[in-house]
N, C-alpha and C positions, 0 to 999 in steps of 0.2 A: 703852637697853639691850635688845638683843633676846636670846631664849633660846638660848644656844650650841648649835652642831650636835649635840654629845654630848649634850645633855639633852632633844632631840626624838626621839619615838618615831614610827617609820614601818612601814610594811608591813600587809597585810590579816592574816597569820599571827599576827602580834603582837596585833593587836586582836581576833581571835578567840580567842587565848589568854587575853587578859583578861576578855572577857566571858564566858567558861567558868568561869575558875579565879579571877577575882578577889573579893574582899570588896567589897560595896555600901555606900554611904553616901549616904543621899538628904536632899535639901533641896527648898523650894518651887520653886527654879528650876533645880536641877542634880542630876547624880547623878555621885558619884565612885567609881571602880572603882580598887582597888589590889590589887596581887600582887607576889610575888618575881619576880624576872626570870627569862627562860628564854632565855640566849644563842644557844641554837641556832637560834632563830627568826629573828635577826639574820642580815643578809647578811654574808658573809665577808669578813673583813679591815676591816670598818668598827667603830670603837670597840674595838678588841681590846686595847688599852694603857690604857684609861681604868679606873680603880678604881672601887670603890663610889660609886654615885651614884643619882639619881633620874632616869628619863626619863618626859616627860610628853607627852599628846597630848590635842587639843581636838576635839569634836565638836560642828559646829553643823549642824543640819538645815535644809533649806529651809523646813520648817514654822516655824522661829524668824522668819525674815525671808526674803521672796522675792529680796530685792535682795543679790547675792553681795558689794557693796561694804559693806554693813552687818555680813555675816557676817565678813568678812575684818577688819573693825575689830575686832570683839569678840574674833576669833581673836588678832588681834595685840596687844590689851590684856591678855588672859589669859597669854599666853606671856610678856609683859615684866613683869608682876606675878608670876608664877611664877619667873623669872629671878632677879628682886630678892630675893624670899624664900627660894628654896632654894639660892642660890649660896654662902651661907657656911655651910651645915649639912653636917657630916660623917655618912656613913652607913655602917653595919656590912656591909651587904649591898646589892647592886642592886635598886632598887624600880621598878616600873612603874606610872605612874597615868594614868588616862584619864578626863577630864571630858566628860560629855555634857550640853548645854544643852537645858533644856525650853523648849517653845514660850511658856510664861508668862514665861520671864527677861525679855522686851521691856518688860514692866510695870515692872519695877525699874531705878534708874538704875545707871550703871555702879559706883559706889562701893559701892553695896548689894550687888550681883553680887560684886564682888571680897571683901567682908567676909564674904558667904556661903561664898565659895571658901575662905578662911581658916578659917572655922568647922569646914567639911567636913575640911581638912588636919589640923586638930589632933584632930578626932574620930577620924581614920583613924590618928593617932599618928606623923604625917609631920613636923609641926612641933610647937612648945610654945606 
């Protein structure tokens, strides 16, 4: 299961907004930034009929791995995990989440990274 198109966040203006306005939650391998959505920053006509939900973005620097294949595998792993975790949750308002992986994340296994992501989501109040 891949994260549906309406759950992905795109655009540098959206990322800049999250960096400036978002609440930060830190762990040893990643940083989660969460903020309420600013629909004005989305491209026109896209996602206009979708109700309150969460939109997610993953950032994996080439400091994490020089190989793009490895970074893309991690990105797909996280998007799949987030789709499974967040698809059944109802939201009152639209939320944007941005996960940045740190270079130290490569020392952990994939399952530990996903558990760490879950802990950050709970700390941010997105999931229970």
